[in-house]
C-alpha positions as CSV (number, residue, x, y, z in Angstrom):
1,X,0.0,0.2,0.1
2,X,1.8,3.2,-1.4
3,X,1.6,6.7,0.9
4,X,-1.1,9.3,-0.1
5,X,0.8,12.2,-1.8
6,X,0.8,15.8,-0.2
7,X,-1.6,18.4,-1.5
8,X,-0.2,21.3,-3.1
9,X,-1.6,24.7,-2.6
10,X,-2.0,27.7,-4.5
11,X,0.1,30.2,-3.1
12,X,-1.2,32.9,-4.6
13,X,-5.0,32.0,-4.1
14,X,-3.6,31.0,-0.7
15,X,-2.2,35.4,0.0
16,X,-5.7,36.3,-2.1
17,X,-7.5,34.6,0.6
18,X,-5.5,35.7,4.0
19,X,-5.8,39.2,1.9
20,X,-9.4,39.3,1.5
21,X,-9.7,37.9,5.3
22,X,-7.6,40.5,6.4
23,X,-10.3,43.4,5.0
24,X,-12.9,41.8,6.5
25,X,-11.5,42.2,10.0
26,X,-10.7,45.6,8.8
27,X,-14.0,46.5,7.5
28,X,-15.5,45.1,11.4
29,X,-13.3,46.7,12.8
30,X,-13.7,50.5,11.0
31,X,-17.6,49.2,11.5
32,X,-17.0,48.7,15.4
33,X,-15.0,51.8,16.1
34,X,-18.0,53.9,14.1
35,X,-20.0,52.3,16.2
36,X,-18.3,53.1,19.9
37,X,-17.6,56.5,18.4
38,X,-21.2,56.8,17.7
39,X,-22.1,55.5,21.0
40,X,-19.4,57.6,23.0
41,X,-20.4,60.7,21.0
42,X,-24.4,59.7,22.2
43,X,-23.0,59.5,25.0
44,X,-21.3,63.0,25.3
45,X,-24.1,64.4,23.7
46,X,-26.9,63.0,25.6
47,X,-24.7,64.5,28.8
48,X,-24.5,68.4,27.3
49,X,-28.2,67.8,26.7
50,X,-28.5,66.5,30.5
51,X,-26.2,69.4,31.7
52,X,-28.4,72.1,29.4
53,X,-31.8,70.7,30.8
54,X,-29.9,70.8,34.5
55,X,-31.4,67.0,34.3
56,X,-29.8,64.3,36.1
57,X,-30.2,60.6,36.6
58,X,-30.1,58.2,39.4
59,X,-31.2,54.2,40.3
60,X,-31.6,52.6,43.9
61,X,-31.7,49.6,45.1
62,X,-34.2,49.6,48.0
63,X,-32.4,46.4,49.7
64,X,-29.1,47.4,49.6
65,X,-29.3,51.4,50.0
66,X,-27.2,51.4,46.9
67,X,-27.2,54.9,44.4
68,X,-26.0,55.1,41.4
69,X,-26.2,59.3,40.6
70,X,-25.1,60.5,37.2
71,X,-22.6,63.3,36.4
72,X,-25.1,66.0,36.1
73,X,-27.2,64.8,39.4
74,X,-24.1,64.9,41.3
75,X,-23.7,68.7,40.7
76,X,-27.1,70.0,41.3
77,X,-27.0,68.8,44.8
78,X,-23.3,69.7,45.3
79,X,-23.0,67.6,48.1
80,X,-19.0,67.4,49.6
81,X,-19.0,63.9,48.3
82,X,-20.8,61.7,46.0
83,X,-23.9,60.1,48.1
84,X,-23.7,56.4,47.4
85,X,-27.1,55.7,49.5
86,X,-30.4,56.9,49.2
87,X,-29.6,58.5,53.2
88,X,-26.8,59.8,52.2
89,X,-28.7,62.2,49.5
90,X,-31.8,62.8,51.8
91,X,-29.3,64.7,53.9
92,X,-29.0,66.9,51.3
93,X,-32.9,68.2,51.5
94,X,-34.1,70.4,54.5
95,X,-36.1,68.7,57.3
96,X,-39.7,68.6,55.9
97,X,-38.8,67.7,52.3
98,X,-36.5,65.2,53.5
99,X,-39.4,63.5,55.3
100,X,-40.9,63.5,52.7
101,X,-39.2,62.0,49.8
102,X,-38.7,59.4,52.8
103,X,-42.4,58.8,53.4
104,X,-43.0,58.9,49.6
105,X,-40.2,56.5,49.3
106,X,-41.5,53.6,51.7
107,X,-45.2,53.9,50.3
108,X,-44.6,53.2,46.4
109,X,-45.3,50.1,44.9
110,X,-45.3,48.3,41.5
111,X,-46.7,50.7,38.8
112,X,-46.7,53.7,41.2
113,X,-44.1,56.9,40.3
114,X,-43.6,59.7,42.1
115,X,-42.7,63.3,40.9
116,X,-41.7,65.8,43.9
117,X,-40.6,69.2,44.2
118,X,-38.0,69.6,47.2
119,X,-35.5,71.7,48.7
120,X,-32.1,71.4,49.5
121,X,-28.7,72.9,51.0
122,X,-25.5,72.7,48.8
123,X,-21.9,71.2,50.6
124,X,-21.2,75.5,50.3
125,X,-24.7,76.5,51.6
126,X,-26.0,77.7,48.1
127,X,-29.7,76.3,47.6
128,X,-31.6,74.9,45.7
129,X,-34.8,73.4,44.2
130,X,-35.1,70.2,42.4
131,X,-38.0,68.7,41.4
132,X,-37.3,64.0,41.4
133,X,-39.0,61.8,39.0
134,X,-39.2,57.8,40.0
135,X,-40.8,54.6,38.9
136,X,-39.9,51.0,40.1
137,X,-38.8,48.7,37.0
138,X,-40.5,47.1,35.8
139,X,-38.5,44.0,35.2
140,X,-37.8,43.8,38.6
141,X,-40.3,41.5,40.6
142,X,-39.6,42.3,44.1
143,X,-39.7,45.7,43.6
144,X,-36.7,46.8,45.2
145,X,-35.1,49.0,42.3
146,X,-36.1,52.2,41.3
147,X,-34.7,55.0,38.7
148,X,-36.2,58.2,37.6
149,X,-34.4,61.7,36.9
150,X,-33.6,65.0,39.1
151,X,-33.7,68.2,37.3
152,X,-32.9,71.8,39.1
153,X,-35.7,73.6,39.2
154,X,-34.0,76.4,41.1
155,X,-34.1,79.8,38.6
156,X,-37.5,79.1,37.9
157,X,-38.3,78.6,41.6
158,X,-36.9,81.7,42.3
159,X,-38.6,83.5,39.4
160,X,-42.3,82.6,40.8
161,X,-41.3,83.5,44.1
162,X,-40.4,87.3,42.4
163,X,-43.5,87.1,40.8
164,X,-45.6,86.7,44.0
165,X,-43.3,89.4,45.7
166,X,-43.9,91.5,42.8
167,X,-47.6,91.3,43.0
168,X,-47.4,91.2,46.8
169,X,-45.9,94.3,47.1
170,X,-46.1,98.1,46.7
171,X,-44.0,99.5,43.7
172,X,-43.3,102.5,45.2
173,X,-42.8,102.4,48.6
174,X,-41.8,98.5,48.9
175,X,-43.9,97.5,51.4
176,X,-46.9,95.2,51.4
177,X,-49.6,95.8,49.3
178,X,-53.7,96.4,49.5
179,X,-54.3,92.3,48.8
180,X,-51.1,91.1,51.1
181,X,-51.9,92.6,54.2
182,X,-55.7,91.2,53.2
183,X,-53.7,87.7,53.0
184,X,-52.4,88.5,56.1
185,X,-55.7,89.2,58.3
186,X,-57.5,86.4,56.7
187,X,-54.9,83.9,57.6
188,X,-54.2,84.9,61.3
189,X,-58.4,85.1,61.5
190,X,-58.5,81.4,59.9
191,X,-55.5,80.3,61.8
192,X,-57.6,81.2,65.2
193,X,-55.0,83.8,66.0
194,X,-57.5,87.0,65.9
195,X,-57.5,86.9,69.6
196,X,-54.3,88.1,69.4
197,X,-54.8,90.3,66.0
198,X,-54.6,94.3,66.3
199,X,-55.0,96.8,63.0
200,X,-53.4,100.1,63.2
201,X,-55.0,102.0,60.2
202,X,-52.8,105.3,58.9
203,X,-53.4,108.3,57.8
204,X,-50.7,111.4,56.5
205,X,-52.2,114.6,57.9
206,X,-51.9,117.4,55.2
207,X,-50.2,114.9,52.9
208,X,-52.5,116.2,50.1
209,X,-51.2,119.6,50.5
210,X,-47.8,118.7,49.9
211,X,-49.0,116.6,46.9
212,X,-50.6,119.5,45.1
213,X,-48.1,122.5,45.9
214,X,-45.0,120.4,45.3
215,X,-46.3,118.0,43.3
216,X,-46.7,114.3,42.7
217,X,-43.0,113.5,42.5
218,X,-42.8,115.2,45.8
219,X,-45.8,113.1,47.0
220,X,-44.0,109.9,45.6
221,X,-40.8,111.3,47.9
222,X,-42.8,111.8,50.9
223,X,-44.5,108.3,50.9
224,X,-41.7,106.6,50.3
225,X,-39.4,108.5,53.1
226,X,-42.9,107.7,55.7
227,X,-42.7,104.1,54.6
228,X,-39.1,103.8,56.2
229,X,-40.3,105.9,59.4
230,X,-43.3,103.6,59.8
231,X,-41.0,100.3,59.0
232,X,-38.6,101.8,61.0
233,X,-40.7,102.0,64.4
234,X,-43.0,98.8,63.5
235,X,-39.4,96.8,63.3
236,X,-40.5,93.2,63.9
237,X,-43.3,93.9,65.2
238,X,-46.1,93.3,62.6
239,X,-46.4,93.6,58.9
240,X,-46.4,96.4,57.4
241,X,-48.7,97.8,54.1
242,X,-49.2,100.7,52.0
243,X,-52.9,100.4,51.6
244,X,-54.1,103.1,49.7
245,X,-52.8,106.9,48.6
246,X,-51.4,107.6,51.8
247,X,-52.8,105.3,54.0
248,X,-50.9,102.3,56.0
249,X,-51.8,99.5,57.6
250,X,-49.7,98.1,60.4
251,X,-51.3,94.0,61.5
252,X,-49.5,93.5,65.2
253,X,-50.1,91.1,67.8
254,X,-51.2,91.6,71.4
255,X,-51.0,88.2,72.9
256,X,-50.1,89.2,76.7
257,X,-49.5,93.0,76.3
258,X,-52.9,94.2,75.5
259,X,-51.6,97.6,75.4
260,X,-49.2,97.2,72.6
261,X,-51.4,98.8,69.9
262,X,-51.5,102.0,71.9
263,X,-47.3,102.2,72.4
264,X,-46.6,101.3,69.2
265,X,-49.2,103.9,67.6
266,X,-46.9,106.4,70.0
267,X,-43.4,105.1,68.4
268,X,-45.2,105.7,64.9
269,X,-45.7,109.0,65.6
270,X,-42.9,110.0,67.3
271,X,-41.5,109.1,63.8
272,X,-43.2,111.9,62.4
273,X,-41.6,114.3,64.6
274,X,-39.1,115.5,62.2
275,X,-40.4,117.7,59.7
276,X,-39.8,115.9,56.2
277,X,-36.8,117.6,53.7
278,X,-38.8,118.2,50.1
279,X,-36.7,120.3,48.3
280,X,-35.1,122.9,50.0
281,X,-38.3,123.3,52.2
282,X,-39.3,121.6,55.2
283,X,-42.4,120.3,55.8
284,X,-44.4,119.0,59.2
285,X,-46.4,115.6,58.0
286,X,-48.1,114.1,61.0
287,X,-50.3,110.7,61.6
288,X,-53.4,110.3,62.5
289,X,-54.1,106.4,63.4
290,X,-57.0,104.1,64.4
291,X,-56.6,100.8,66.2
292,X,-59.1,97.6,66.0
293,X,-58.7,94.6,68.0
294,X,-59.6,90.8,67.0
295,X,-60.9,90.2,70.0
296,X,-64.0,92.5,70.0
297,X,-63.7,94.6,67.3
298,X,-64.4,91.9,64.3
299,X,-64.4,88.6,63.1
300,X,-63.7,89.4,59.2
301,X,-60.8,91.4,57.6
302,X,-63.0,93.8,56.3
303,X,-64.9,94.0,59.6
304,X,-61.7,94.9,61.8
305,X,-60.1,97.4,58.7
306,X,-63.2,99.5,58.5
307,X,-63.5,99.6,62.4
308,X,-59.8,100.6,62.4
309,X,-61.0,103.1,59.7
310,X,-63.8,104.5,61.2
311,X,-61.0,105.0,64.7
312,X,-58.8,106.7,62.5
313,X,-61.2,109.4,61.3
314,X,-62.7,109.7,64.8
315,X,-58.8,110.5,66.1
316,X,-58.6,112.8,62.4
317,X,-61.8,114.5,63.8
318,X,-61.0,115.3,67.5
319,X,-56.5,116.6,66.7
320,X,-54.9,114.8,64.1
321,X,-51.2,113.5,65.2
322,X,-53.3,111.4,67.8
323,X,-54.6,108.1,67.7
324,X,-58.5,106.7,69.0
325,X,-59.2,103.0,69.6
326,X,-62.2,101.5,68.2
327,X,-65.0,100.8,70.5
328,X,-68.8,99.9,70.4
329,X,-69.6,104.0,71.4
330,X,-67.6,104.6,68.3
331,X,-69.1,102.3,66.3
332,X,-73.1,103.7,67.6
333,X,-71.6,108.0,66.9
334,X,-70.3,106.1,63.3
335,X,-74.0,104.7,62.7
336,X,-75.6,108.1,63.6
337,X,-72.8,110.0,61.1
338,X,-74.6,107.9,58.3
339,X,-78.2,108.4,59.4
340,X,-77.0,111.9,59.5
341,X,-75.5,111.7,56.0
342,X,-77.8,110.2,54.9
343,X,-80.6,112.6,56.3
344,X,-78.5,115.7,55.6
345,X,-78.2,114.7,51.4
346,X,-82.3,115.4,51.3
347,X,-82.2,118.7,53.7
348,X,-81.6,121.5,50.9
349,X,-84.7,119.7,49.0
350,X,-86.4,119.5,51.9
351,X,-86.2,123.2,53.4
352,X,-84.7,122.2,56.5
353,X,-81.9,125.2,56.9
354,X,-82.5,128.3,57.5
355,X,-80.2,131.2,58.2
356,X,-79.9,133.1,61.6
357,X,-77.6,136.4,61.5
358,X,-75.0,137.4,63.9
359,X,-74.2,141.8,63.8
360,X,-70.7,142.8,63.4
361,X,-70.5,146.1,65.2
362,X,-68.0,149.0,65.8
363,X,-66.6,148.3,69.2
364,X,-66.4,152.1,70.2
365,X,-70.5,152.4,69.7
366,X,-71.6,149.5,69.7
367,X,-73.2,150.4,66.2
368,X,-74.2,147.1,63.7
369,X,-73.1,148.4,60.3
370,X,-72.8,144.4,58.8
371,X,-73.7,141.0,59.5
372,X,-72.6,137.5,59.2
373,X,-74.8,134.2,57.9
374,X,-74.5,131.5,60.3
375,X,-76.3,128.5,59.1
376,X,-78.9,126.1,61.2
377,X,-80.2,122.9,60.8
378,X,-83.9,121.1,62.3
379,X,-84.5,117.4,60.8
380,X,-87.8,116.5,61.6
381,X,-86.7,113.6,63.2
382,X,-83.3,114.2,64.7
383,X,-84.3,117.6,65.7
384,X,-81.7,120.5,66.0
385,X,-78.1,119.8,64.5
386,X,-75.0,121.4,66.1
387,X,-73.2,122.4,63.3
388,X,-69.9,121.7,64.1
389,X,-72.0,118.1,63.5
390,X,-73.3,118.4,60.4
391,X,-70.5,121.1,59.0
392,X,-68.0,119.0,59.0
393,X,-69.8,116.0,57.3
394,X,-71.0,118.2,54.8
395,X,-67.3,119.4,53.8
396,X,-66.3,115.2,54.0
397,X,-68.7,114.7,51.6
398,X,-69.0,117.1,49.4
399,X,-72.8,117.8,49.9
400,X,-71.2,121.7,51.2
401,X,-70.8,122.9,47.6
402,X,-74.7,122.3,47.2
403,X,-75.8,123.8,50.8
404,X,-73.0,126.6,50.1
405,X,-75.1,127.7,46.9
406,X,-78.1,127.7,49.2
407,X,-76.6,129.7,52.0
408,X,-75.2,132.2,49.1
409,X,-78.8,132.5,47.2
410,X,-80.7,132.9,50.7
411,X,-78.1,135.8,52.5
412,X,-78.3,137.7,49.6
413,X,-81.9,137.5,49.0
414,X,-82.5,138.4,52.6
415,X,-79.8,141.5,52.0
416,X,-82.3,142.8,49.6
417,X,-84.9,142.3,51.5
418,X,-83.4,144.8,54.2
419,X,-82.5,147.4,51.5
420,X,-86.1,147.5,50.4
421,X,-86.9,148.1,54.1
422,X,-84.5,150.5,54.3
423,X,-82.5,149.6,57.5
424,X,-78.8,151.3,57.7
425,X,-76.6,147.7,56.5
426,X,-73.5,148.0,54.8
427,X,-73.0,144.0,54.0
428,X,-73.7,140.1,54.4
429,X,-70.8,138.4,55.1
430,X,-71.1,134.3,53.7
431,X,-68.6,132.0,54.3
432,X,-67.6,129.8,51.2
433,X,-65.4,126.1,51.9
434,X,-63.2,125.0,50.1
435,X,-64.4,122.5,48.2
436,X,-67.1,125.4,47.0
437,X,-63.8,127.7,46.1
438,X,-62.5,125.1,43.8
439,X,-65.6,122.7,43.2
440,X,-67.6,125.3,40.6
441,X,-67.7,128.3,39.3
442,X,-67.6,130.2,42.0
443,X,-67.2,133.9,40.7
444,X,-69.5,132.5,38.2
445,X,-72.6,131.9,41.0
446,X,-71.8,134.7,42.9
447,X,-72.3,137.1,39.9
448,X,-75.7,135.6,39.3
449,X,-76.7,135.4,43.0
450,X,-75.6,139.4,42.9
451,X,-77.9,140.0,39.4
452,X,-81.2,138.2,40.7
453,X,-81.0,140.2,44.4
454,X,-80.3,142.8,42.5
455,X,-76.9,143.8,44.9
456,X,-73.9,145.7,44.5
457,X,-70.8,143.3,44.5
458,X,-69.8,145.4,47.6
459,X,-72.8,144.5,50.1
460,X,-71.4,140.8,49.6
461,X,-68.5,139.8,52.4
462,X,-67.1,136.2,51.6
463,X,-65.0,135.0,54.1
464,X,-62.7,131.9,53.4
465,X,-60.1,129.2,54.9
466,X,-56.3,129.6,55.1
467,X,-56.2,126.7,53.0
468,X,-57.7,128.5,49.9
469,X,-54.6,130.6,50.2
470,X,-52.1,127.8,49.9
471,X,-53.8,125.5,47.5
472,X,-54.3,125.4,44.0
473,X,-52.3,129.0,44.0
474,X,-52.5,129.5,40.3
475,X,-56.5,128.3,39.8
476,X,-57.1,130.7,43.1
477,X,-55.8,133.7,41.9
478,X,-57.6,133.6,39.3
479,X,-61.0,133.7,41.1
480,X,-60.1,136.5,43.6
481,X,-59.1,138.6,40.0
482,X,-62.8,137.4,39.0
483,X,-64.3,138.6,42.7
484,X,-62.5,141.2,43.0
485,X,-63.8,142.9,39.7
486,X,-67.1,142.0,41.0
487,X,-66.5,144.7,43.8
488,X,-67.3,141.3,46.3
489,X,-64.9,142.3,49.7
490,X,-63.0,138.8,50.7
491,X,-61.9,138.3,53.7
492,X,-59.9,135.0,56.0
493,X,-61.7,133.2,58.4
494,X,-59.8,132.2,61.2
495,X,-56.6,133.0,60.5
496,X,-53.8,132.3,62.3
497,X,-55.3,128.7,63.6
498,X,-54.2,127.3,59.9
499,X,-51.5,127.8,57.7
500,X,-50.7,131.3,58.0
501,X,-49.8,131.8,54.5
502,X,-48.2,135.2,54.1
503,X,-46.9,135.3,51.2
504,X,-50.1,134.3,49.6
505,X,-51.7,137.5,51.4
506,X,-49.2,140.2,50.0
507,X,-50.2,138.7,46.3
508,X,-53.8,138.1,46.2
509,X,-56.7,141.0,46.6
510,X,-57.6,140.5,50.1
511,X,-59.4,142.8,52.3
512,X,-59.8,141.6,56.4
513,X,-58.5,138.5,58.4
514,X,-60.9,137.5,61.2
515,X,-59.1,136.8,64.1
516,X,-60.1,133.1,65.8
517,X,-62.1,133.9,69.3
518,X,-59.7,130.9,70.1
519,X,-57.4,133.5,70.6
520,X,-59.6,135.6,72.6
521,X,-60.6,133.2,75.4
522,X,-57.8,133.7,77.4
523,X,-57.0,137.7,77.2
524,X,-56.9,139.9,78.6
525,X,-54.5,137.8,81.2
526,X,-53.5,135.2,79.5
527,X,-49.5,136.4,78.1
528,X,-49.9,133.6,74.9
529,X,-53.3,134.6,73.6
530,X,-52.2,138.0,74.3
531,X,-49.4,137.6,71.9
532,X,-51.3,135.8,69.2
533,X,-53.9,138.7,69.0
534,X,-51.1,141.1,68.7
535,X,-49.2,139.8,66.5
536,X,-52.0,138.9,63.9
537,X,-53.4,142.4,64.4
538,X,-50.0,144.1,63.2
539,X,-49.7,141.4,60.5
540,X,-53.2,143.0,59.4
541,X,-51.9,146.6,60.0
542,X,-48.6,146.2,58.1
543,X,-50.1,144.9,54.8
544,X,-53.2,147.1,55.1
545,X,-56.4,144.8,55.6
546,X,-58.8,145.4,58.0
547,X,-59.2,143.3,61.4
548,X,-62.4,142.0,62.8
549,X,-62.3,140.0,66.0
550,X,-65.1,137.2,66.6
551,X,-66.1,135.2,69.5
552,X,-66.2,138.6,71.7
553,X,-68.4,137.2,74.7
554,X,-66.6,139.9,77.7
555,X,-66.4,143.8,78.7
556,X,-62.6,143.0,79.1
557,X,-61.6,141.3,76.0
558,X,-63.7,144.3,74.2
559,X,-61.6,146.8,75.6
560,X,-58.6,144.8,75.4
561,X,-59.3,144.6,71.2
562,X,-59.5,148.2,71.2
563,X,-56.4,148.8,72.9
564,X,-54.6,146.9,70.0
565,X,-56.9,149.0,67.8
566,X,-58.7,146.0,66.4
567,X,-62.7,148.2,66.1
568,X,-65.0,146.0,64.1
569,X,-66.3,142.7,66.4
570,X,-69.0,140.7,66.3
571,X,-69.7,137.8,69.7
572,X,-72.4,137.1,72.4
573,X,-71.9,140.4,74.0
574,X,-73.5,142.0,71.5
575,X,-75.7,139.4,70.1
576,X,-76.2,135.7,69.3
577,X,-77.3,134.8,65.7
578,X,-80.9,135.9,65.1
579,X,-83.2,135.6,63.0
580,X,-84.1,137.5,59.9
581,X,-87.0,139.5,61.4
582,X,-85.5,140.3,64.9
583,X,-82.1,141.3,63.1
584,X,-84.2,143.8,61.1
585,X,-86.0,145.0,64.6
586,X,-82.5,146.2,66.3
587,X,-81.4,147.5,63.0
588,X,-84.2,149.5,62.9
589,X,-83.7,151.0,66.4
590,X,-80.5,152.3,65.5
591,X,-81.9,153.5,62.1
C-alpha cells in the first residue's frame, strides 16, 4: 500500500484569501470603531443635553440602599462627597422635604411612580430646588430597584418667588400692598390667632397739601420716606402695608400685652416728629391712627379694617397727630353719622335749613353795620343739629357745595329785603368752603346771585379759610381776580389757626382778616394769647388789611381789642345769631 501524495496549495489563492480575511477584519474593526465613536458621541451629546437641561439620572436599590447618580445629578446636589446611598442623598435636603421623600419612597409599589419638588442646600450653603421623578423597575419582581431623573428647577422657583413678591408688594414703597395685607389678616383669623390680632390704620395728615403744592414727584418722595419711618418704628413687631394713597396698615399681635397697639402707635407718631425735607423746604407731616382688635372689633378682615378706619377718622376729627381706639360707642356714633349723612343729602330739597345773622358791630359805639350769615339745620327726625356735627360732614361728603350755594342765594335775597326796608346795613358775610372755591365756578355763581338779588358787589363779603390761600395757587389767583372785579369783599376766617400763608396775603386781593375766637378766650391775662392777638393785628396793619374779631364775650375782651386797635367785632357780648326779623328790628332801632 502506498502513501498518499501531499496536496500542493495554490500560493496565490492562499495569499488572496488571507488578504480578503484581513480586509474583512479591517472593515469590521472600522465598523466597530465607528459604532463605538457613535455611541461615545451619543453619550457625550446626551450628557451635554442633561447639562443644558439641568437634568441628572439616578438608580436606587431599596434592599441594599445602593444609589447611583449621574455626573449632572451629583453637580445639582453639590454634596461634599458623592452620595452612594439614598440616606446620604436625603441629607442634602431640608428637613421637611427630606421627610416627604422618605415617606414617598416607603409607600411606592408596583406600577406607581412619584414626582416631587424638593428644596435642599449644597455643601457651600447654596440653596437649590429639584424636581425628582422616579418609578420602580418593571423587570424587578421584588420591586426593590427604582430609577428616575433629578432636575434643577432653582431658577424657575426664584422667578416664581419674584413674581409672587411683586404681586404682593407696593411698587413705590416696597411695603406689602393691599391684597397682601388682606391675606395676612385673613390668615391670622383662619388660624385662630384673631384674638391676639390688632390693626393700626395710619393716615398722613396734610399730605394732600404737599402733593398739590409741590407735585406728585414730591408726594411720592414723601410717601417713600414715610414708609421708611413706619418700617423703622414697627421693626419686626408687625406686617406693614401701603393700603392706598397716603394710608398705611399695620397688623400686629397683642399676645400678653394688650396695650401693645397703643404703644406702637406712639412710636410711629414719634417717628414723624422730624419734618420732611422736600427740596429746599421742610414740611411737618403727622399721622392720625385708628386701632381695632380682633378680640372684640370684628371677625373678618373687612370688619377689622373698617373699624380701624372709623377710629382713624375719629382721631383726625378730634385732633390730628393722635390715635384713637375703636369702641362700641364709636360704632354707634358712626351709625349716627351715616344716618345724618343720608338726611343731610335731602335737607336742601326738604327746606330744612335756615339762616341766622350775627351782628358785626363797631366796638367803640356798639352800632351794627353788617351781619354774618350762619347756617342752622332742623331735621324733623333728628331735631336741631349742631353746626359742628354737620358742617364737617358736609365738607367730607362734598354736599357742602350744594348747601353753600343755597346759603349764598338765601343771604343775598335777605340782604335785598333789608335794603328794600331801607335798614342801615352795609353788607352780609357768607362763609365759603374750600370745596366751593375749587369745585364750581364760584365767581359765576356769585355774579348770578348778586344779579338775582339786584345787589352791588360790595354788599357781599365772602369769608374764606386759609387753605384757599395755600392750595391750587394758580386757580386761586384767577378766582380772586374775578371776585375782585365784581366788587365783592374777601376776608380770611379764623386767621392763625391753619397755614398762615403770609406770602399769599401779599399777592391776593384780601380785604380783611378775622381773628379766631380761640385766641380771645385767654385775653386779657394769658400772655400767649395776648401775644398772638397782637401779632395777627400787626400783620393786618402792616399789609393794610382790615381786622375783625369774632367770639367776643366780655367787656374786658372788647376793651383789650380796642387797645390793640381792633374796632370791628362780633360775639355774644353784642348778640348771638338772630332770625332775620329780630335782626331787622335791631337795625331799625338804630336807624
